[in-house]
A tleap script that builds the chain and sets N, CA, C and O, in Angstrom:
source leaprc.protein.ff14SB
mol = sequence {
  NMET ASN PHE PHE THR ASP GLU VAL SER ILE
  SER THR ASN ALA LYS MET ASP VAL ILE ASP
  ILE THR ASP MET VAL LYS ASN VAL VAL LYS
  LYS HIE SER PRO LYS ASN GLY ILE LEU THR
  LEU ASN LEU ARG HIE THR THR CYS ALA ILE
  THR ILE ASN GLU GLY GLU PRO ASN LEU MET
  LYS ASP ILE LYS GLU PHE PHE SER THR LEU
  ILE ALA GLU ASN LYS SER TYR PHE HIE ASN
  ARG ILE ASP THR ASN ALA ARG ALA HIE LEU
  GLY ASN ILE LEU PHE GLY ASP SER LYS THR
  ILE SER VAL ILE ASP GLY LYS LEU SER LEU
  GLY THR TRP GLN ARG ILE LEU LEU LEU GLU
  PHE ASP GLY PRO ARG ILE ARG HIE LEU VAL
  THR THR PHE VAL GLY CGLU
}
set mol.1.N position { 14.379 -14.471 -2.483 }
set mol.1.CA position { 13.440 -13.524 -1.900 }
set mol.1.C position { 14.182 -12.215 -1.624 }
set mol.1.O position { 15.286 -12.223 -1.079 }
set mol.2.N position { 13.586 -11.124 -1.993 }
set mol.2.CA position { 14.138 -9.795 -1.767 }
set mol.2.C position { 13.187 -9.041 -0.835 }
set mol.2.O position { 11.968 -9.111 -0.994 }
set mol.3.N position { 13.743 -8.332 0.120 }
set mol.3.CA position { 12.945 -7.562 1.066 }
set mol.3.C position { 13.681 -6.264 1.366 }
set mol.3.O position { 14.892 -6.266 1.585 }
set mol.4.N position { 12.951 -5.162 1.376 }
set mol.4.CA position { 13.521 -3.918 1.892 }
set mol.4.C position { 12.426 -3.091 2.530 }
set mol.4.O position { 11.245 -3.226 2.210 }
set mol.5.N position { 12.844 -2.244 3.427 }
set mol.5.CA position { 11.957 -1.243 3.998 }
set mol.5.C position { 12.721 0.068 4.041 }
set mol.5.O position { 13.925 0.091 4.298 }
set mol.6.N position { 12.024 1.135 3.794 }
set mol.6.CA position { 12.643 2.456 3.741 }
set mol.6.C position { 11.620 3.469 4.238 }
set mol.6.O position { 10.429 3.169 4.312 }
set mol.7.N position { 12.078 4.648 4.571 }
set mol.7.CA position { 11.170 5.698 5.034 }
set mol.7.C position { 11.499 7.009 4.343 }
set mol.7.O position { 12.666 7.374 4.195 }
set mol.8.N position { 10.457 7.712 3.923 }
set mol.8.CA position { 10.587 9.002 3.258 }
set mol.8.C position { 9.858 10.040 4.100 }
set mol.8.O position { 8.740 9.799 4.555 }
set mol.9.N position { 10.487 11.197 4.311 }
set mol.9.CA position { 9.837 12.313 5.001 }
set mol.9.C position { 9.279 13.271 3.955 }
set mol.9.O position { 9.925 13.565 2.950 }
set mol.10.N position { 8.076 13.745 4.212 }
set mol.10.CA position { 7.384 14.625 3.275 }
set mol.10.C position { 6.890 15.845 4.041 }
set mol.10.O position { 6.167 15.710 5.028 }
set mol.11.N position { 7.274 17.024 3.594 }
set mol.11.CA position { 6.805 18.268 4.205 }
set mol.11.C position { 5.548 18.729 3.480 }
set mol.11.O position { 5.534 18.859 2.256 }
set mol.12.N position { 4.492 18.975 4.252 }
set mol.12.CA position { 3.270 19.510 3.667 }
set mol.12.C position { 3.236 21.011 3.915 }
set mol.12.O position { 3.899 21.513 4.822 }
set mol.13.N position { 2.460 21.724 3.105 }
set mol.13.CA position { 2.534 23.184 3.103 }
set mol.13.C position { 1.287 23.900 3.590 }
set mol.13.O position { 1.320 25.116 3.775 }
set mol.14.N position { 0.194 23.189 3.802 }
set mol.14.CA position { -1.064 23.853 4.150 }
set mol.14.C position { -1.904 22.942 5.034 }
set mol.14.O position { -1.617 21.752 5.167 }
set mol.15.N position { -2.930 23.505 5.629 }
set mol.15.CA position { -3.873 22.732 6.452 }
set mol.15.C position { -4.420 21.560 5.639 }
set mol.15.O position { -4.393 20.418 6.098 }
set mol.16.N position { -4.914 21.841 4.439 }
set mol.16.CA position { -5.383 20.812 3.512 }
set mol.16.C position { -4.509 20.905 2.281 }
set mol.16.O position { -4.418 21.958 1.649 }
set mol.17.N position { -3.862 19.797 1.942 }
set mol.17.CA position { -2.907 19.808 0.843 }
set mol.17.C position { -3.005 18.477 0.098 }
set mol.17.O position { -3.318 17.446 0.692 }
set mol.18.N position { -2.740 18.511 -1.177 }
set mol.18.CA position { -2.636 17.294 -1.990 }
set mol.18.C position { -1.269 17.345 -2.657 }
set mol.18.O position { -0.976 18.260 -3.426 }
set mol.19.N position { -0.435 16.351 -2.355 }
set mol.19.CA position { 0.941 16.351 -2.841 }
set mol.19.C position { 1.205 15.068 -3.623 }
set mol.19.O position { 0.960 13.965 -3.134 }
set mol.20.N position { 1.702 15.228 -4.831 }
set mol.20.CA position { 2.071 14.086 -5.670 }
set mol.20.C position { 3.424 13.554 -5.179 }
set mol.20.O position { 4.445 14.229 -5.304 }
set mol.21.N position { 3.420 12.344 -4.624 }
set mol.21.CA position { 4.654 11.753 -4.085 }
set mol.21.C position { 5.159 10.595 -4.948 }
set mol.21.O position { 6.024 9.830 -4.521 }
set mol.22.N position { 4.622 10.469 -6.151 }
set mol.22.CA position { 4.988 9.350 -7.028 }
set mol.22.C position { 6.490 9.279 -7.276 }
set mol.22.O position { 7.088 8.209 -7.165 }
set mol.23.N position { 7.092 10.397 -7.607 }
set mol.23.CA position { 8.526 10.379 -7.921 }
set mol.23.C position { 9.370 9.998 -6.708 }
set mol.23.O position { 10.388 9.321 -6.851 }
set mol.24.N position { 8.958 10.427 -5.514 }
set mol.24.CA position { 9.666 10.019 -4.288 }
set mol.24.C position { 9.636 8.502 -4.140 }
set mol.24.O position { 10.653 7.878 -3.836 }
set mol.25.N position { 8.461 7.916 -4.358 }
set mol.25.CA position { 8.313 6.463 -4.220 }
set mol.25.C position { 9.114 5.748 -5.310 }
set mol.25.O position { 9.764 4.739 -5.037 }
set mol.26.N position { 9.071 6.259 -6.531 }
set mol.26.CA position { 9.860 5.668 -7.621 }
set mol.26.C position { 11.350 5.684 -7.280 }
set mol.26.O position { 12.060 4.723 -7.575 }
set mol.27.N position { 11.826 6.760 -6.667 }
set mol.27.CA position { 13.242 6.849 -6.288 }
set mol.27.C position { 13.615 5.809 -5.239 }
set mol.27.O position { 14.713 5.253 -5.278 }
set mol.28.N position { 12.704 5.541 -4.295 }
set mol.28.CA position { 12.949 4.493 -3.296 }
set mol.28.C position { 13.072 3.139 -3.990 }
set mol.28.O position { 13.985 2.368 -3.690 }
set mol.29.N position { 12.175 2.850 -4.900 }
set mol.29.CA position { 12.206 1.570 -5.618 }
set mol.29.C position { 13.499 1.460 -6.426 }
set mol.29.O position { 14.170 0.428 -6.399 }
set mol.30.N position { 13.837 2.518 -7.136 }
set mol.30.CA position { 15.060 2.512 -7.952 }
set mol.30.C position { 16.304 2.271 -7.092 }
set mol.30.O position { 17.209 1.539 -7.493 }
set mol.31.N position { 16.341 2.886 -5.917 }
set mol.31.CA position { 17.487 2.755 -5.000 }
set mol.31.C position { 17.740 1.297 -4.602 }
set mol.31.O position { 18.890 0.893 -4.430 }
set mol.32.N position { 16.676 0.513 -4.458 }
set mol.32.CA position { 16.803 -0.872 -3.994 }
set mol.32.C position { 16.795 -1.905 -5.119 }
set mol.32.O position { 17.066 -3.080 -4.871 }
set mol.33.N position { 16.497 -1.497 -6.328 }
set mol.33.CA position { 16.531 -2.351 -7.526 }
set mol.33.C position { 15.788 -3.677 -7.400 }
set mol.33.O position { 16.366 -4.721 -7.706 }
set mol.34.N position { 14.536 -3.675 -6.964 }
set mol.34.CA position { 13.798 -4.941 -6.935 }
set mol.34.C position { 13.388 -5.343 -8.354 }
set mol.34.O position { 13.426 -4.527 -9.275 }
set mol.35.N position { 13.001 -6.594 -8.515 }
set mol.35.CA position { 12.553 -7.046 -9.828 }
set mol.35.C position { 11.020 -7.106 -9.875 }
set mol.35.O position { 10.386 -6.278 -10.529 }
set mol.36.N position { 10.434 -8.075 -9.189 }
set mol.36.CA position { 8.977 -8.249 -9.187 }
set mol.36.C position { 8.503 -8.516 -7.765 }
set mol.36.O position { 9.146 -9.254 -7.018 }
set mol.37.N position { 7.382 -7.918 -7.396 }
set mol.37.CA position { 6.842 -8.150 -6.063 }
set mol.37.C position { 5.779 -7.137 -5.696 }
set mol.37.O position { 5.110 -6.561 -6.554 }
set mol.38.N position { 5.644 -6.940 -4.409 }
set mol.38.CA position { 4.620 -6.053 -3.858 }
set mol.38.C position { 5.291 -4.964 -3.019 }
set mol.38.O position { 6.155 -5.252 -2.191 }
set mol.39.N position { 4.888 -3.719 -3.240 }
set mol.39.CA position { 5.365 -2.590 -2.451 }
set mol.39.C position { 4.182 -2.053 -1.644 }
set mol.39.O position { 3.145 -1.694 -2.201 }
set mol.40.N position { 4.357 -2.006 -0.343 }
set mol.40.CA position { 3.324 -1.447 0.528 }
set mol.40.C position { 3.777 -0.068 0.983 }
set mol.40.O position { 4.922 0.123 1.393 }
set mol.41.N position { 2.861 0.886 0.904 }
set mol.41.CA position { 3.097 2.250 1.356 }
set mol.41.C position { 2.223 2.480 2.572 }
set mol.41.O position { 1.018 2.234 2.533 }
set mol.42.N position { 2.832 2.954 3.658 }
set mol.42.CA position { 2.086 3.151 4.895 }
set mol.42.C position { 2.492 4.468 5.539 }
set mol.42.O position { 3.663 4.686 5.847 }
set mol.43.N position { 1.507 5.346 5.741 }
set mol.43.CA position { 1.750 6.594 6.460 }
set mol.43.C position { 1.661 6.331 7.953 }
set mol.43.O position { 0.752 5.636 8.408 }
set mol.44.N position { 2.589 6.875 8.714 }
set mol.44.CA position { 2.588 6.682 10.163 }
set mol.44.C position { 1.823 7.796 10.872 }
set mol.44.O position { 2.293 8.347 11.868 }
set mol.45.N position { 0.651 8.117 10.354 }
set mol.45.CA position { -0.127 9.229 10.894 }
set mol.45.C position { -1.624 8.933 10.780 }
set mol.45.O position { -2.050 8.132 9.948 }
set mol.46.N position { -2.409 9.591 11.628 }
set mol.46.CA position { -3.863 9.396 11.603 }
set mol.46.C position { -4.622 10.639 11.147 }
set mol.46.O position { -5.850 10.682 11.226 }
set mol.47.N position { -3.892 11.651 10.668 }
set mol.47.CA position { -4.560 12.869 10.210 }
set mol.47.C position { -4.163 13.243 8.782 }
set mol.47.O position { -4.273 14.401 8.380 }
set mol.48.N position { -3.705 12.258 8.028 }
set mol.48.CA position { -3.457 12.421 6.604 }
set mol.48.C position { -3.781 11.080 5.945 }
set mol.48.O position { -4.087 10.109 6.637 }
set mol.49.N position { -3.716 11.021 4.636 }
set mol.49.CA position { -4.097 9.791 3.937 }
set mol.49.C position { -3.298 9.671 2.643 }
set mol.49.O position { -2.553 10.573 2.260 }
set mol.50.N position { -3.476 8.535 1.988 }
set mol.50.CA position { -2.802 8.289 0.716 }
set mol.50.C position { -3.823 7.708 -0.252 }
set mol.50.O position { -4.679 6.911 0.132 }
set mol.51.N position { -3.721 8.117 -1.507 }
set mol.51.CA position { -4.620 7.588 -2.526 }
set mol.51.C position { -3.863 7.508 -3.840 }
set mol.51.O position { -2.784 8.082 -3.987 }
set mol.52.N position { -4.437 6.794 -4.785 }
set mol.52.CA position { -3.881 6.727 -6.135 }
set mol.52.C position { -4.934 7.285 -7.069 }
set mol.52.O position { -6.064 6.799 -7.123 }
set mol.53.N position { -4.542 8.321 -7.808 }
set mol.53.CA position { -5.458 8.951 -8.739 }
set mol.53.C position { -4.645 9.798 -9.705 }
set mol.53.O position { -3.415 9.774 -9.668 }
set mol.54.N position { -5.304 10.525 -10.545 }
set mol.54.CA position { -4.615 11.399 -11.476 }
set mol.54.C position { -4.043 12.599 -10.722 }
set mol.54.O position { -4.682 13.120 -9.808 }
set mol.55.N position { -2.859 13.034 -11.097 }
set mol.55.CA position { -2.207 14.157 -10.434 }
set mol.55.C position { -2.412 15.479 -11.144 }
set mol.55.O position { -1.614 16.400 -10.973 }
set mol.56.N position { -3.445 15.589 -11.921 }
set mol.56.CA position { -3.735 16.818 -12.662 }
set mol.56.C position { -4.104 17.923 -11.672 }
set mol.56.O position { -4.930 17.694 -10.787 }
set mol.57.N position { -3.514 19.120 -11.797 }
set mol.57.CA position { -3.713 20.188 -10.804 }
set mol.57.C position { -5.171 20.541 -10.516 }
set mol.57.O position { -5.519 20.766 -9.357 }
set mol.58.N position { -6.024 20.598 -11.519 }
set mol.58.CA position { -7.432 20.926 -11.269 }
set mol.58.C position { -8.140 19.812 -10.512 }
set mol.58.O position { -8.998 20.079 -9.671 }
set mol.59.N position { -7.786 18.570 -10.805 }
set mol.59.CA position { -8.378 17.460 -10.049 }
set mol.59.C position { -7.903 17.505 -8.598 }
set mol.59.O position { -8.666 17.193 -7.684 }
set mol.60.N position { -6.666 17.885 -8.391 }
set mol.60.CA position { -6.152 17.989 -7.024 }
set mol.60.C position { -6.927 19.067 -6.246 }
set mol.60.O position { -7.169 18.906 -5.050 }
set mol.61.N position { -7.309 20.145 -6.904 }
set mol.61.CA position { -8.184 21.158 -6.291 }
set mol.61.C position { -9.561 20.551 -6.004 }
set mol.61.O position { -10.157 20.806 -4.957 }
set mol.62.N position { -10.057 19.744 -6.953 }
set mol.62.CA position { -11.358 19.089 -6.770 }
set mol.62.C position { -11.344 18.141 -5.578 }
set mol.62.O position { -12.339 18.025 -4.862 }
set mol.63.N position { -10.226 17.468 -5.365 }
set mol.63.CA position { -10.108 16.563 -4.216 }
set mol.63.C position { -10.257 17.354 -2.920 }
set mol.63.O position { -10.951 16.916 -2.003 }
set mol.64.N position { -9.617 18.502 -2.840 }
set mol.64.CA position { -9.750 19.360 -1.649 }
set mol.64.C position { -11.198 19.785 -1.445 }
set mol.64.O position { -11.711 19.749 -0.327 }
set mol.65.N position { -11.853 20.187 -2.526 }
set mol.65.CA position { -13.253 20.616 -2.447 }
set mol.65.C position { -14.147 19.445 -2.047 }
set mol.65.O position { -15.053 19.607 -1.230 }
set mol.66.N position { -13.900 18.283 -2.611 }
set mol.66.CA position { -14.657 17.073 -2.295 }
set mol.66.C position { -14.543 16.754 -0.805 }
set mol.66.O position { -15.543 16.472 -0.145 }
set mol.67.N position { -13.325 16.799 -0.283 }
set mol.67.CA position { -13.109 16.554 1.144 }
set mol.67.C position { -13.881 17.566 1.989 }
set mol.67.O position { -14.538 17.195 2.962 }
set mol.68.N position { -13.801 18.824 1.620 }
set mol.68.CA position { -14.500 19.872 2.375 }
set mol.68.C position { -16.007 19.682 2.342 }
set mol.68.O position { -16.692 20.011 3.310 }
set mol.69.N position { -16.528 19.159 1.251 }
set mol.69.CA position { -17.962 18.899 1.140 }
set mol.69.C position { -18.365 17.688 1.980 }
set mol.69.O position { -19.416 17.694 2.621 }
set mol.70.N position { -17.534 16.659 1.975 }
set mol.70.CA position { -17.850 15.423 2.702 }
set mol.70.C position { -17.804 15.598 4.220 }
set mol.70.O position { -18.666 15.091 4.939 }
set mol.71.N position { -16.798 16.314 4.694 }
set mol.71.CA position { -16.583 16.436 6.135 }
set mol.71.C position { -16.598 17.911 6.520 }
set mol.71.O position { -15.645 18.648 6.268 }
set mol.72.N position { -17.690 18.318 7.129 }
set mol.72.CA position { -17.875 19.726 7.489 }
set mol.72.C position { -16.798 20.200 8.450 }
set mol.72.O position { -16.418 19.487 9.378 }
set mol.73.N position { -16.319 21.398 8.219 }
set mol.73.CA position { -15.273 21.958 9.077 }
set mol.73.C position { -15.853 22.541 10.366 }
set mol.73.O position { -15.212 22.472 11.415 }
set mol.74.N position { -17.025 23.098 10.302 }
set mol.74.CA position { -17.589 23.821 11.438 }
set mol.74.C position { -18.476 22.975 12.347 }
set mol.74.O position { -19.143 23.513 13.231 }
set mol.75.N position { -18.493 21.688 12.147 }
set mol.75.CA position { -19.325 20.816 12.966 }
set mol.75.C position { -18.715 20.660 14.370 }
set mol.75.O position { -17.503 20.788 14.547 }
set mol.76.N position { -19.553 20.389 15.338 }
set mol.76.CA position { -19.099 20.219 16.718 }
set mol.76.C position { -18.741 18.749 16.967 }
set mol.76.O position { -19.568 17.982 17.460 }
set mol.77.N position { -17.518 18.364 16.627 }
set mol.77.CA position { -17.055 16.991 16.806 }
set mol.77.C position { -16.624 16.779 18.257 }
set mol.77.O position { -16.045 17.678 18.867 }
set mol.78.N position { -16.897 15.613 18.807 }
set mol.78.CA position { -16.522 15.299 20.185 }
set mol.78.C position { -15.011 15.387 20.392 }
set mol.78.O position { -14.553 15.907 21.409 }
set mol.79.N position { -14.242 14.883 19.437 }
set mol.79.CA position { -12.777 14.889 19.564 }
set mol.79.C position { -12.226 16.313 19.681 }
set mol.79.O position { -11.184 16.532 20.299 }
set mol.80.N position { -12.925 17.265 19.092 }
set mol.80.CA position { -12.447 18.651 19.130 }
set mol.80.C position { -12.462 19.243 20.538 }
set mol.80.O position { -11.918 20.323 20.768 }
set mol.81.N position { -13.081 18.540 21.469 }
set mol.81.CA position { -13.055 18.997 22.856 }
set mol.81.C position { -11.657 18.854 23.465 }
set mol.81.O position { -11.302 19.578 24.396 }
set mol.82.N position { -10.865 17.915 22.930 }
set mol.82.CA position { -9.496 17.731 23.437 }
set mol.82.C position { -8.437 18.142 22.418 }
set mol.82.O position { -7.292 18.409 22.781 }
set mol.83.N position { -8.819 18.191 21.148 }
set mol.83.CA position { -7.914 18.570 20.076 }
set mol.83.C position { -8.794 19.088 18.935 }
set mol.83.O position { -9.959 18.703 18.836 }
set mol.84.N position { -8.272 19.929 18.101 }
set mol.84.CA position { -9.122 20.545 17.075 }
set mol.84.C position { -8.953 19.897 15.699 }
set mol.84.O position { -9.052 20.580 14.680 }
set mol.85.N position { -8.702 18.596 15.661 }
set mol.85.CA position { -8.444 17.969 14.365 }
set mol.85.C position { -9.295 16.724 14.091 }
set mol.85.O position { -8.857 15.825 13.372 }
set mol.86.N position { -10.490 16.665 14.649 }
set mol.86.CA position { -11.368 15.516 14.393 }
set mol.86.C position { -11.613 15.335 12.904 }
set mol.86.O position { -11.637 14.209 12.409 }
set mol.87.N position { -11.794 16.423 12.199 }
set mol.87.CA position { -12.047 16.377 10.758 }
set mol.87.C position { -10.901 15.666 10.025 }
set mol.87.O position { -11.141 14.899 9.092 }
set mol.88.N position { -9.678 15.917 10.442 }
set mol.88.CA position { -8.522 15.285 9.821 }
set mol.88.C position { -8.517 13.775 10.078 }
set mol.88.O position { -8.187 12.997 9.183 }
set mol.89.N position { -8.875 13.363 11.281 }
set mol.89.CA position { -8.956 11.931 11.584 }
set mol.89.C position { -10.033 11.257 10.735 }
set mol.89.O position { -9.845 10.134 10.267 }
set mol.90.N position { -11.148 11.934 10.540 }
set mol.90.CA position { -12.231 11.379 9.726 }
set mol.90.C position { -11.804 11.243 8.262 }
set mol.90.O position { -12.208 10.302 7.579 }
set mol.91.N position { -10.990 12.181 7.787 }
set mol.91.CA position { -10.448 12.078 6.429 }
set mol.91.C position { -9.574 10.850 6.264 }
set mol.91.O position { -9.616 10.181 5.231 }
set mol.92.N position { -8.782 10.556 7.288 }
set mol.92.CA position { -7.942 9.355 7.267 }
set mol.92.C position { -8.806 8.097 7.186 }
set mol.92.O position { -8.475 7.155 6.466 }
set mol.93.N position { -9.913 8.089 7.927 }
set mol.93.CA position { -10.816 6.927 7.893 }
set mol.93.C position { -11.392 6.741 6.484 }
set mol.93.O position { -11.482 5.617 5.991 }
set mol.94.N position { -11.777 7.836 5.847 }
set mol.94.CA position { -12.371 7.745 4.511 }
set mol.94.C position { -11.386 7.283 3.445 }
set mol.94.O position { -11.709 6.417 2.632 }
set mol.95.N position { -10.182 7.859 3.445 }
set mol.95.CA position { -9.234 7.620 2.365 }
set mol.95.C position { -8.196 6.548 2.686 }
set mol.95.O position { -7.678 5.906 1.773 }
set mol.96.N position { -7.884 6.345 3.960 }
set mol.96.CA position { -6.924 5.320 4.347 }
set mol.96.C position { -5.489 5.799 4.377 }
set mol.96.O position { -5.129 6.784 3.732 }
set mol.97.N position { -4.667 5.075 5.146 }
set mol.97.CA position { -3.271 5.488 5.312 }
set mol.97.C position { -2.279 4.505 4.686 }
set mol.97.O position { -1.083 4.565 4.975 }
set mol.98.N position { -2.771 3.594 3.823 }
set mol.98.CA position { -1.838 2.674 3.167 }
set mol.98.C position { -2.357 2.272 1.791 }
set mol.98.O position { -3.556 2.321 1.514 }
set mol.99.N position { -1.419 1.877 0.944 }
set mol.99.CA position { -1.718 1.366 -0.391 }
set mol.99.C position { -0.705 0.280 -0.713 }
set mol.99.O position { 0.412 0.286 -0.196 }
set mol.100.N position { -1.098 -0.641 -1.561 }
set mol.100.CA position { -0.204 -1.685 -2.047 }
set mol.100.C position { -0.136 -1.580 -3.570 }
set mol.100.O position { -1.158 -1.467 -4.246 }
set mol.101.N position { 1.086 -1.619 -4.092 }
set mol.101.CA position { 1.305 -1.480 -5.529 }
set mol.101.C position { 2.217 -2.616 -5.996 }
set mol.101.O position { 3.219 -2.921 -5.349 }
set mol.102.N position { 1.871 -3.222 -7.095 }
set mol.102.CA position { 2.737 -4.239 -7.692 }
set mol.102.C position { 3.972 -3.572 -8.291 }
set mol.102.O position { 3.909 -2.457 -8.808 }
set mol.103.N position { 5.088 -4.278 -8.209 }
set mol.103.CA position { 6.317 -3.869 -8.885 }
set mol.103.C position { 6.586 -4.941 -9.935 }
set mol.103.O position { 6.691 -6.126 -9.618 }
set mol.104.N position { 6.695 -4.509 -11.189 }
set mol.104.CA position { 6.919 -5.436 -12.301 }
set mol.104.C position { 8.141 -4.959 -13.078 }
set mol.104.O position { 8.200 -3.813 -13.525 }
set mol.105.N position { 9.102 -5.844 -13.231 }
set mol.105.CA position { 10.359 -5.508 -13.915 }
set mol.105.C position { 10.999 -4.242 -13.338 }
set mol.105.O position { 11.521 -3.403 -14.072 }
set mol.106.N position { 10.947 -4.122 -12.005 }
set mol.106.CA position { 11.608 -3.027 -11.314 }
set mol.106.C position { 10.876 -1.696 -11.326 }
set mol.106.O position { 11.418 -0.686 -10.877 }
set mol.107.N position { 9.635 -1.684 -11.842 }
set mol.107.CA position { 8.889 -0.432 -11.925 }
set mol.107.C position { 7.526 -0.571 -11.268 }
set mol.107.O position { 6.924 -1.645 -11.261 }
set mol.108.N position { 7.047 0.553 -10.708 }
set mol.108.CA position { 5.700 0.561 -10.137 }
set mol.108.C position { 4.679 0.273 -11.230 }
set mol.108.O position { 4.751 0.840 -12.320 }
set mol.109.N position { 3.746 -0.593 -10.941 }
set mol.109.CA position { 2.708 -0.943 -11.908 }
set mol.109.C position { 1.537 0.033 -11.759 }
set mol.109.O position { 0.512 -0.281 -11.154 }
set mol.110.N position { 1.723 1.217 -12.325 }
set mol.110.CA position { 0.696 2.250 -12.311 }
set mol.110.C position { 0.219 2.505 -13.727 }
set mol.110.O position { 0.988 2.405 -14.683 }
set mol.111.N position { -1.062 2.836 -13.852 }
set mol.111.CA position { -1.618 3.174 -15.158 }
set mol.111.C position { -1.066 4.497 -15.659 }
set mol.111.O position { -0.390 5.218 -14.925 }
set mol.112.N position { -1.355 4.807 -16.896 }
set mol.112.CA position { -0.828 6.001 -17.554 }
set mol.112.C position { -1.013 7.269 -16.737 }
set mol.112.O position { -0.087 8.075 -16.641 }
set mol.113.N position { -2.170 7.462 -16.156 }
set mol.113.CA position { -2.468 8.700 -15.440 }
set mol.113.C position { -2.413 8.536 -13.926 }
set mol.113.O position { -2.626 9.505 -13.196 }
set mol.114.N position { -2.135 7.348 -13.447 }
set mol.114.CA position { -2.142 7.126 -12.000 }
set mol.114.C position { -0.899 7.716 -11.341 }
set mol.114.O position { 0.229 7.536 -11.800 }
set mol.115.N position { -1.155 8.433 -10.241 }
set mol.115.CA position { -0.099 9.007 -9.425 }
set mol.115.C position { -0.417 8.693 -7.961 }
set mol.115.O position { -1.572 8.462 -7.606 }
set mol.116.N position { 0.603 8.688 -7.132 }
set mol.116.CA position { 0.420 8.446 -5.702 }
set mol.116.C position { 0.305 9.816 -5.033 }
set mol.116.O position { 1.205 10.649 -5.143 }
set mol.117.N position { -0.810 10.037 -4.342 }
set mol.117.CA position { -1.086 11.344 -3.758 }
set mol.117.C position { -1.177 11.253 -2.242 }
set mol.117.O position { -1.876 10.396 -1.701 }
set mol.118.N position { -0.465 12.141 -1.566 }
set mol.118.CA position { -0.588 12.306 -0.122 }
set mol.118.C position { -1.664 13.361 0.110 }
set mol.118.O position { -1.602 14.451 -0.458 }
set mol.119.N position { -2.645 13.040 0.940 }
set mol.119.CA position { -3.707 13.972 1.288 }
set mol.119.C position { -3.464 14.456 2.711 }
set mol.119.O position { -3.593 13.689 3.665 }
set mol.120.N position { -3.115 15.716 2.848 }
set mol.120.CA position { -2.871 16.320 4.155 }
set mol.120.C position { -4.161 16.962 4.649 }
set mol.120.O position { -4.794 17.735 3.929 }
set mol.121.N position { -4.548 16.637 5.883 }
set mol.121.CA position { -5.767 17.191 6.471 }
set mol.121.C position { -5.489 18.041 7.711 }
set mol.121.O position { -6.408 18.679 8.225 }
set mol.122.N position { -4.259 18.067 8.204 }
set mol.122.CA position { -3.950 18.733 9.466 }
set mol.122.C position { -2.562 19.368 9.435 }
set mol.122.O position { -1.801 19.278 10.399 }
set mol.123.N position { -2.252 20.005 8.324 }
set mol.123.CA position { -0.918 20.549 8.150 }
set mol.123.C position { -0.831 22.011 8.529 }
set mol.123.O position { -1.757 22.590 9.097 }
set mol.124.N position { 0.317 22.592 8.196 }
set mol.124.CA position { 1.480 21.928 7.606 }
set mol.124.C position { 2.245 21.097 8.640 }
set mol.124.O position { 2.327 21.454 9.815 }
set mol.125.N position { 2.794 19.995 8.172 }
set mol.125.CA position { 3.533 19.067 9.030 }
set mol.125.C position { 4.598 18.333 8.222 }
set mol.125.O position { 4.653 18.434 6.997 }
set mol.126.N position { 5.430 17.603 8.927 }
set mol.126.CA position { 6.338 16.656 8.277 }
set mol.126.C position { 5.718 15.278 8.458 }
set mol.126.O position { 5.453 14.848 9.581 }
set mol.127.N position { 5.491 14.599 7.352 }
set mol.127.CA position { 4.861 13.274 7.359 }
set mol.127.C position { 5.901 12.207 7.027 }
set mol.127.O position { 6.901 12.480 6.363 }
set mol.128.N position { 5.648 11.000 7.498 }
set mol.128.CA position { 6.588 9.893 7.286 }
set mol.128.C position { 5.871 8.745 6.586 }
set mol.128.O position { 4.864 8.223 7.064 }
set mol.129.N position { 6.426 8.374 5.439 }
set mol.129.CA position { 5.889 7.282 4.630 }
set mol.129.C position { 6.860 6.115 4.693 }
set mol.129.O position { 8.023 6.241 4.309 }
set mol.130.N position { 6.379 4.983 5.179 }
set mol.130.CA position { 7.193 3.767 5.239 }
set mol.130.C position { 6.885 2.930 3.999 }
set mol.130.O position { 5.722 2.666 3.694 }
set mol.131.N position { 7.926 2.518 3.293 }
set mol.131.CA position { 7.779 1.656 2.123 }
set mol.131.C position { 8.363 0.288 2.468 }
set mol.131.O position { 9.455 0.190 3.028 }
set mol.132.N position { 7.628 -0.755 2.129 }
set mol.132.CA position { 8.099 -2.110 2.386 }
set mol.132.C position { 7.895 -2.939 1.109 }
set mol.132.O position { 6.797 -2.979 0.553 }
set mol.133.N position { 8.951 -3.586 0.661 }
set mol.133.CA position { 8.895 -4.416 -0.553 }
set mol.133.C position { 9.163 -5.870 -0.205 }
set mol.133.O position { 10.060 -6.178 0.579 }
set mol.134.N position { 8.384 -6.752 -0.790 }
set mol.134.CA position { 8.615 -8.184 -0.696 }
set mol.134.C position { 8.487 -8.745 -2.106 }
set mol.134.O position { 7.510 -8.468 -2.803 }
set mol.135.N position { 9.471 -9.531 -2.526 }
set mol.135.CA position { 9.423 -10.116 -3.863 }
set mol.135.C position { 10.780 -10.652 -4.260 }
set mol.135.O position { 11.539 -11.169 -3.440 }
set mol.136.N position { 11.060 -10.516 -5.532 }
set mol.136.CA position { 12.346 -10.993 -6.051 }
set mol.136.C position { 13.171 -9.859 -6.612 }
set mol.136.O position { 14.283 -10.082 -7.091 }
savepdb mol mol.pdb
quit
C-alpha cells in the first residue's frame, strides 16, 4: 500500500479567475512516483472550487460568463450583511471543492482534453490544494 499527502499553493489573479492547475497536480504525482490508485484533490476554502473540463482559453472565458449568469452579483444576499462574498460561497456549492482522479501506471487518468481547473470566486488570493493518494 502506498500513501502520500501533499499541499500546493496557488496564487489567483482576479476576483473571478479560471486557472489550469493540471501541470501542478501532475508534478505532485511525479514527485511521489505512485503506480495505481486514487488521487483526491481538496481545496481548503469555501469561496473557490475545482472542476475537470477542457482548458481552452475561450471555454475558460465561457465558464466565467456562465458563473456570472447563474449567480447574480448585485443580489441582496443575507451573508453579505457580514461579508461581501456570498456569491463566492454559492459558487463553491455549485461546483464543489474536491475531485477524485484515478492514477494508472503513475499518470493521472484524464481524457485527451480534460484539465483540472481552479475556479476562483473571491480573489485574488493564495489558495491551498491538498492532494492525497492511496494505492500501490
